[in-house]
C-alpha positions as CSV (number, residue, x, y, z in Angstrom):
1,X,63.3,52.0,-52.2
2,X,59.6,51.5,-52.7
3,X,60.1,47.7,-53.0
4,X,62.1,47.6,-49.7
5,X,59.3,49.5,-47.9
6,X,56.6,47.1,-49.2
7,X,58.8,44.2,-48.2
8,X,59.3,45.6,-44.7
9,X,55.5,46.1,-44.3
10,X,54.9,42.5,-45.3
11,X,57.5,41.3,-42.8
12,X,55.8,43.3,-40.0
13,X,52.4,42.0,-41.0
14,X,53.7,38.4,-40.8
15,X,55.4,39.1,-37.4
16,X,52.2,40.7,-36.2
17,X,50.1,37.7,-37.3
18,X,52.5,35.3,-35.5
19,X,52.3,37.4,-32.4
20,X,48.5,37.3,-32.5
21,X,48.6,33.6,-32.9
22,X,51.0,33.3,-30.0
23,X,48.7,35.5,-27.9
24,X,45.7,33.4,-28.8
25,X,47.5,30.2,-27.8
26,X,48.7,31.7,-24.5
27,X,45.1,32.9,-23.8
28,X,43.8,29.4,-24.5
29,X,46.4,27.9,-22.2
30,X,45.6,30.4,-19.5
31,X,41.9,29.6,-19.8
32,X,42.6,25.9,-19.7
33,X,44.8,26.2,-16.6
34,X,42.2,28.4,-14.9
35,X,39.5,25.9,-15.6
36,X,41.8,23.1,-14.2
37,X,42.5,25.1,-11.0
38,X,38.7,25.9,-10.6
39,X,37.7,22.2,-11.1
40,X,40.4,21.1,-8.7
41,X,39.3,23.6,-6.1
42,X,35.6,22.6,-6.6
43,X,36.5,18.9,-6.2
44,X,38.4,19.6,-3.0
45,X,36.3,22.3,-1.4
46,X,33.0,22.3,-3.3
47,X,29.8,20.4,-2.6
48,X,30.0,16.7,-3.3
49,X,26.4,16.4,-4.4
50,X,25.9,15.9,-8.1
51,X,22.2,16.9,-8.1
52,X,21.4,19.6,-10.6
53,X,20.0,22.6,-8.8
54,X,16.5,23.6,-9.8
55,X,15.9,27.0,-11.4
56,X,12.8,29.0,-10.4
57,X,10.5,29.5,-13.3
58,X,12.1,26.9,-15.6
59,X,9.8,24.1,-16.8
60,X,10.9,20.5,-17.1
61,X,12.3,19.5,-20.5
62,X,10.6,16.1,-20.3
63,X,7.2,17.3,-19.0
64,X,7.7,15.7,-15.6
65,X,7.4,17.3,-12.2
66,X,10.4,17.3,-9.9
67,X,9.8,15.2,-6.8
68,X,10.8,18.2,-4.7
69,X,8.1,20.4,-6.3
70,X,5.2,17.9,-6.0
71,X,2.6,19.5,-3.6
72,X,1.9,17.5,-0.5
73,X,-1.6,16.5,0.5
74,X,-3.4,19.1,2.5
75,X,-3.2,18.7,6.3
76,X,-4.9,20.9,8.9
77,X,-2.6,23.3,10.6
78,X,-2.6,25.4,13.8
79,X,-1.5,29.0,13.3
80,X,1.6,29.6,15.5
81,X,3.7,32.7,15.6
82,X,6.1,32.8,12.6
83,X,5.6,29.2,11.6
84,X,2.9,26.5,11.0
85,X,2.9,22.8,11.9
86,X,0.5,19.9,11.3
87,X,-2.2,19.1,13.8
88,X,-1.0,16.4,16.2
89,X,-3.4,13.6,16.3
90,X,-4.3,11.7,19.5
91,X,-2.1,8.7,19.9
92,X,0.9,10.0,18.0
93,X,3.1,9.8,21.1
94,X,2.1,6.2,21.8
95,X,3.1,5.3,18.2
96,X,6.7,6.5,18.9
97,X,7.2,4.0,21.7
98,X,4.9,1.2,20.4
99,X,7.7,-1.4,20.3
100,X,8.8,-0.8,23.9
101,X,7.7,-3.0,26.8
102,X,5.5,-1.3,29.4
103,X,5.5,-1.4,33.1
104,X,2.9,0.1,35.5
105,X,4.0,2.1,38.6
106,X,1.2,2.4,41.1
107,X,1.3,5.4,43.4
108,X,-0.2,4.3,46.7
109,X,-0.6,5.9,50.1
110,X,1.8,5.0,53.0
111,X,0.2,3.0,55.9
112,X,0.4,6.2,58.0
113,X,-1.5,8.1,55.3
114,X,-4.3,5.6,54.6
115,X,-6.7,7.0,57.2
116,X,-9.3,9.7,56.7
117,X,-8.1,13.1,57.8
118,X,-11.6,14.0,59.0
119,X,-12.8,11.0,61.0
120,X,-9.8,8.7,61.0
121,X,-11.6,5.8,59.2
122,X,-9.8,3.4,56.8
123,X,-9.5,4.5,53.2
124,X,-10.5,2.1,50.4
125,X,-9.4,2.2,46.7
126,X,-12.3,3.3,44.5
127,X,-10.5,3.9,41.2
128,X,-7.3,4.5,39.2
129,X,-6.3,7.2,36.7
130,X,-3.3,7.5,34.4
131,X,-1.2,10.6,35.1
132,X,1.7,10.4,32.7
133,X,4.1,8.1,30.8
134,X,7.9,8.2,31.0
135,X,10.6,6.4,29.0
136,X,13.3,5.1,31.3
137,X,16.8,4.2,30.3
138,X,18.3,1.1,32.0
139,X,22.1,1.1,31.8
140,X,23.9,-2.0,30.6
141,X,25.7,-4.3,33.0
142,X,28.0,-7.2,32.8
143,X,27.3,-10.5,34.5
144,X,29.6,-13.6,34.6
145,X,27.6,-16.8,34.0
146,X,29.1,-20.1,35.2
147,X,27.7,-23.1,33.3
148,X,27.5,-26.1,35.6
149,X,26.7,-29.4,34.0
150,X,24.7,-31.9,36.1
151,X,25.6,-35.5,35.9
152,X,22.9,-38.2,36.5
153,X,23.2,-41.8,37.5
154,X,20.5,-44.5,37.2
155,X,19.4,-45.7,40.7
156,X,18.8,-49.3,39.5
157,X,21.5,-50.0,36.9
158,X,24.6,-51.6,38.4
159,X,22.8,-53.3,41.2
160,X,21.5,-56.4,39.3
161,X,22.7,-59.0,36.9
162,X,20.5,-57.7,34.1
163,X,22.2,-54.3,34.1
164,X,25.6,-54.8,35.8
165,X,27.1,-51.5,34.8
166,X,26.2,-48.0,36.1
167,X,24.3,-45.7,33.6
168,X,25.7,-42.2,33.6
169,X,23.9,-39.3,31.9
170,X,25.0,-35.6,31.5
171,X,22.7,-32.7,30.9
172,X,23.2,-30.9,27.6
173,X,25.2,-27.7,27.6
174,X,24.6,-24.8,25.1
175,X,27.5,-24.6,22.6
176,X,29.7,-21.5,23.1
177,X,29.9,-18.8,20.5
178,X,33.7,-19.0,20.7
179,X,35.5,-22.0,22.2
180,X,38.0,-21.5,25.0
181,X,36.8,-17.9,25.5
182,X,34.7,-15.9,27.9
183,X,32.7,-14.4,25.0
184,X,29.0,-14.9,25.0
185,X,26.6,-14.3,22.1
186,X,25.4,-11.0,23.6
187,X,28.9,-9.6,24.4
188,X,30.3,-10.5,21.0
189,X,27.3,-9.1,19.2
190,X,27.5,-5.9,21.3
191,X,31.2,-5.4,20.4
192,X,30.5,-5.9,16.7
193,X,27.5,-3.6,16.8
194,X,29.5,-0.9,18.5
195,X,32.4,-1.2,16.1
196,X,30.8,-1.6,12.7
197,X,27.4,0.0,13.2
198,X,28.0,2.9,15.6
199,X,31.7,3.3,14.5
200,X,33.0,3.1,18.1
201,X,36.7,2.2,18.1
202,X,37.9,-0.7,20.2
203,X,40.0,1.5,22.5
204,X,36.9,3.4,23.5
205,X,35.0,0.2,24.1
206,X,38.0,-1.0,26.2
207,X,37.5,2.0,28.5
208,X,33.8,1.5,28.6
209,X,34.2,-2.1,29.7
210,X,36.7,-1.0,32.3
211,X,34.1,1.4,33.8
212,X,31.7,-1.5,34.0
213,X,34.2,-3.7,35.9
214,X,35.8,-5.8,33.2
215,X,39.4,-5.2,32.1
216,X,38.8,-6.4,28.5
217,X,41.7,-5.6,26.2
218,X,41.2,-4.3,22.7
219,X,43.3,-7.0,21.1
220,X,41.0,-9.6,22.7
221,X,38.0,-7.8,21.2
222,X,39.7,-7.7,17.8
223,X,40.3,-11.5,18.0
224,X,36.7,-12.0,18.9
225,X,35.6,-10.0,15.9
226,X,37.9,-12.0,13.6
227,X,36.8,-15.4,14.9
228,X,33.1,-14.4,14.7
229,X,33.6,-13.4,11.1
230,X,35.3,-16.6,10.2
231,X,33.0,-19.0,12.2
232,X,29.6,-17.4,11.9
233,X,29.5,-14.7,9.2
234,X,31.6,-16.4,6.5
235,X,29.0,-19.2,5.9
236,X,26.3,-16.5,5.6
237,X,28.4,-14.5,3.2
238,X,29.0,-17.5,1.0
239,X,25.3,-18.3,0.9
240,X,24.5,-14.7,0.0
241,X,27.1,-14.9,-2.7
242,X,25.5,-17.9,-4.2
243,X,22.1,-16.2,-4.3
244,X,23.6,-13.0,-5.8
245,X,25.0,-14.9,-8.8
246,X,21.5,-16.1,-9.5
247,X,20.1,-12.6,-9.9
248,X,19.4,-11.0,-13.3
249,X,21.2,-7.7,-12.4
250,X,24.4,-7.1,-10.5
251,X,25.8,-3.6,-9.9
252,X,29.5,-3.3,-9.0
253,X,32.0,-0.6,-8.0
254,X,35.4,-0.3,-6.3
255,X,37.1,2.3,-4.3
256,X,40.5,2.8,-2.7
257,X,41.2,1.7,0.9
258,X,44.3,2.2,3.0
259,X,45.5,-0.7,5.2
260,X,48.3,-0.2,7.7
261,X,50.8,-2.9,8.5
262,X,49.8,-5.2,5.7
263,X,52.5,-7.8,4.9
264,X,54.3,-7.1,1.7
265,X,52.8,-3.6,1.2
266,X,53.6,0.0,2.3
267,X,51.1,1.8,4.4
268,X,50.9,4.5,1.7
269,X,50.0,2.0,-1.0
270,X,46.4,1.6,-2.2
271,X,44.2,-1.4,-1.6
272,X,40.6,-1.7,-2.8
273,X,37.2,-2.5,-1.5
274,X,34.7,-3.9,-4.1
275,X,31.0,-3.7,-3.7
276,X,28.6,-6.0,-5.5
277,X,24.9,-5.7,-5.0
278,X,21.6,-6.9,-6.5
279,X,19.1,-4.8,-8.3
280,X,16.0,-3.3,-6.6
281,X,13.8,-5.6,-8.6
282,X,15.4,-8.8,-7.2
283,X,13.5,-8.9,-3.9
284,X,15.5,-8.5,-0.6
285,X,18.7,-6.7,-1.4
286,X,22.0,-8.5,-1.4
287,X,25.0,-6.3,-0.8
288,X,28.5,-7.8,-0.5
289,X,31.9,-6.2,0.0
290,X,35.2,-7.8,-1.0
291,X,38.7,-6.6,-0.1
292,X,41.6,-7.0,-2.5
293,X,45.2,-5.9,-2.5
294,X,45.0,-4.6,-6.1
295,X,42.5,-3.4,-8.7
296,X,43.1,-6.2,-11.1
297,X,40.0,-7.2,-13.1
298,X,40.8,-10.8,-12.2
299,X,39.2,-10.2,-8.8
300,X,35.9,-9.2,-10.5
301,X,36.2,-12.2,-12.8
302,X,36.7,-14.6,-9.9
303,X,33.9,-13.1,-7.8
304,X,31.3,-13.0,-10.6
305,X,32.2,-16.4,-12.1
306,X,28.9,-18.1,-13.0
307,X,26.9,-14.9,-13.4
308,X,25.3,-14.5,-16.9
309,X,23.0,-11.5,-16.5
310,X,23.2,-7.7,-16.8
311,X,26.2,-6.1,-15.1
312,X,26.0,-2.4,-14.3
313,X,29.3,-0.6,-13.6
314,X,31.5,2.3,-14.7
315,X,33.7,2.1,-17.8
316,X,36.6,0.4,-15.9
317,X,38.3,-1.9,-18.4
318,X,38.9,-4.6,-15.7
319,X,35.3,-5.7,-15.9
320,X,35.9,-6.8,-19.5
321,X,37.6,-9.9,-18.0
322,X,34.3,-11.1,-16.6
323,X,32.9,-13.7,-19.0
324,X,29.3,-14.3,-20.0
325,X,27.8,-11.0,-18.9
326,X,26.0,-8.1,-20.6
327,X,27.8,-4.9,-19.7
328,X,25.6,-1.9,-18.9
329,X,27.4,1.4,-18.3
330,X,26.3,3.9,-15.7
331,X,24.3,7.0,-16.7
332,X,25.6,8.8,-13.6
333,X,29.1,8.8,-15.1
334,X,27.8,10.1,-18.4
335,X,26.1,12.9,-16.6
336,X,29.3,13.6,-14.6
337,X,31.3,14.1,-17.8
338,X,28.7,16.6,-19.1
339,X,29.1,18.6,-15.8
340,X,32.8,18.5,-16.0
341,X,32.6,20.0,-19.5
342,X,30.8,23.1,-18.3
343,X,33.2,26.0,-17.7
344,X,33.4,27.5,-14.2
345,X,33.4,31.1,-13.2
346,X,35.7,32.6,-10.5
347,X,33.3,31.5,-7.8
348,X,33.5,27.8,-9.0
349,X,29.9,28.0,-10.2
350,X,28.6,26.4,-13.4
351,X,28.1,29.1,-16.0
352,X,25.6,26.9,-17.8
353,X,23.1,24.2,-16.8
354,X,22.7,21.2,-19.1
355,X,19.2,20.7,-20.4
356,X,19.4,16.9,-20.5
357,X,19.1,15.1,-17.2
358,X,20.3,11.5,-16.8
359,X,18.4,10.9,-13.6
360,X,15.2,10.1,-15.6
361,X,17.2,7.6,-17.6
362,X,18.3,5.7,-14.5
363,X,14.8,5.7,-13.0
364,X,13.3,4.4,-16.2
365,X,15.8,1.7,-16.8
366,X,15.7,0.2,-13.3
367,X,12.3,1.0,-11.8
368,X,10.5,-1.0,-14.4
369,X,12.9,-3.8,-15.0
370,X,11.9,-7.4,-14.3
371,X,13.4,-10.8,-14.9
372,X,11.1,-11.7,-17.8
373,X,11.9,-8.5,-19.7
374,X,8.3,-7.8,-20.5
375,X,8.7,-4.0,-19.9
376,X,11.8,-3.8,-22.2
377,X,10.0,-2.2,-25.2
378,X,8.3,0.4,-23.1
379,X,11.5,1.2,-21.2
380,X,13.6,1.4,-24.5
381,X,11.1,3.7,-26.1
382,X,11.2,6.2,-23.2
383,X,14.9,6.0,-22.5
384,X,15.8,6.4,-26.2
385,X,14.0,9.7,-26.4
386,X,15.6,11.0,-23.2
387,X,19.1,9.9,-24.3
388,X,18.7,11.6,-27.7
389,X,17.5,14.8,-26.1
390,X,20.5,14.8,-23.7
391,X,22.9,14.5,-26.7
392,X,21.4,17.6,-28.3
393,X,22.9,19.7,-25.5
394,X,26.5,20.9,-26.2
395,X,28.4,23.2,-23.8
396,X,29.6,26.4,-25.4
397,X,31.5,29.2,-23.6
398,X,32.3,32.6,-25.2
399,X,31.7,31.2,-28.7
400,X,34.4,28.5,-28.3
401,X,33.9,24.8,-27.7
402,X,35.7,23.3,-24.7
403,X,39.1,22.0,-25.7
404,X,40.8,19.1,-24.0
405,X,41.6,15.5,-24.2
406,X,38.7,13.2,-25.2
407,X,37.4,10.8,-22.5
408,X,35.7,7.6,-23.1
409,X,32.2,7.2,-21.6
């Protein structure tokens, strides 16, 4: 009887242990699912900025002042109720409109008023004074220009035996921006500026042109944009592409793009826009976009063919197809994975703030880079210390390490 009792106790202990293990697994699953929901909610509704918020009273780990906390040089101020503002210097208003052309409007007396009100004698101008300045807006207008070519004939040729034939000459005519079209350089440039700089769609430009007296259809404007891109912008793009491949640093990235009514693809399928740009140390920036139907690394291989410098990108494996480059991964993505590893509370806030910051690494590696590589030892010494310090930080939450699938950085 006693042995049966001990055996029953052992069975209950084992069942109790199994139940505790099951509860522990369920709690872990609930925590993992909660974190997934909070991260998804933060990505959808939270702030998109990845800047680490500053904490009052916390000193910098690397002994550097934050750019937002550097005191500005002293400027004299005028006390005003509930706020202060810098003293306005004489001539500041003129600087705002320095690039505008100026016209003078003289205010004169009418002929009936140019006589003295006391004795009736004639009034003479003895001086002028500036009263005020105004900035006037002149609305745009459309004008049709008809180019008429004059044809000239020599008055002597054709009248003698030495020159028996008439000599005919025609005046040169400026080449059109688009053949067999009413488009002018100014109108085509204005449509492209409105569409791609101010983001004004063509249907709104169509209504605007109609108000100005021209029934210009949106499909006509679309054809103008396509032809201008092929005839005028494509040679410039190819020339910039040649110069980009000669740079020492190229940074690349790609993002999804939805295209409607593309032959052979559904409207819901994904296309891609690639951006390739030069480094800030290369002089005038070169920024080129490329559209592709897929995300295949062959597109990057074809675009970067002939480049043999440093290529900065994320860890996308498609860039491995590019030959002859030195791959440099992005510290921003490394920092992003650190932030994703920090648990969130119910308010989708980070419960911990990482001590290491990758912003300093990015600044050090690119602000002092030059083609000769003379600053490489100094940059490597500073960046190695910062990188090692950032790896010393490990996120912990409630005594447990964050569990989940490992991700390659």
